[in-house]
C-alpha angles and dihedrals in degrees: 000000000000093000103052106004124112118274114260128222115293110257102182139345136183123190144154144135138235130193132189125194115188143176123199128190129181136171136181122217124190098196097167131024092260102028129082128181122195116188132173146149141207122213117192138180114206128195134184118190146151091039119162145146125213126191126174089201093070114098133191132324087026113077118246092214122043113197117195127212120252118260136197137178141177126220137180122203116193121195134185138178127190119194129188122195097214094179141337090283104031131070123179119199137182124190134186129177147154125220139181132209117193121208118266129234093260093047092054104033113017117107133159143158126211136159096296108008138066116189115194128190138214116207090189098061115146125229114260115233131189138193110208136179140183137193113197138179120198128191123193113228131193099282095349152043136250121201136183120190134187112199139179138179134195108199124187129194091007114196105233133160115241124197125199122190097174104065099067118027112241094009137091117221114204132181141158112252137182110246109205102224138357124182120203130183135162151135133249132193118194133176136182128183138172130219093017108186093331134036113269098024114120121187129190132169146152142199123203134188117196131185109191117174134178105234101177135015117158092186094058109015091176092074094058109121094026128116123273108254120259095014110118119211093226130029130174136175134186125186128182122188125185116197103210091178141339089279104035131058134169123209134192120184138178133190135192127195123185131215120310141160128245098210144022102248101052120161101170110105092200112072094179096098137103113260127353146034093006127038116203125228115259141188 
């Protein structure tokens, strides 16, 4: 009786806490008639504490309850954007920024074993950090806007889930690992327009090409040169909204996502399958 019955013996337990305290400042400066500089920064203090794993299956001399030491770290993420109003219709913009993502409670502490899966944890995971930039050109249209962007990202210690089906027969071992370096670059074209063809019909859409490659991974050198998981090569969206009145609107949207991989160590050359390691394109 799971509602009113007596509690059974504890079989396993994973727990822990994280806390982030942050301060963000930003300012915009128009130092010439056609130039605008936006600069800011985020300082954050991260803590992980009260982390532990308990398993009744462990027997001496292995401890039943593993208690992890508390951790803390500080990080500063600067960001800047410079925009130039080249003409009444054209705006050119360049952006550069750095960002951190600290590991979560589940990534550091969660572990479990069931019939077909073993999830292991790493309480010493590093924070992933990325330096990213963008060059964009925007053109004002009659009732709309057209934008083209070139973007790139240099990510270090990326937090990515890795699955291994070869270590234990019949089971999949998964864990979050730090991947040393991932390089991403791409281009995006986006457009939005109002009153397209008829009054009240708004249309917006975008198409994006992304090339995201693992450049260094000391844990699994064999995956160097492969795609970053869950990043499709092509993406596209199209949204149409008809404003029938001030209180009623109708929308129709479509999305396309190209081929991608679900994990780091993929060996299947055909991604057009359901599940792992390949993820098929869809629309």
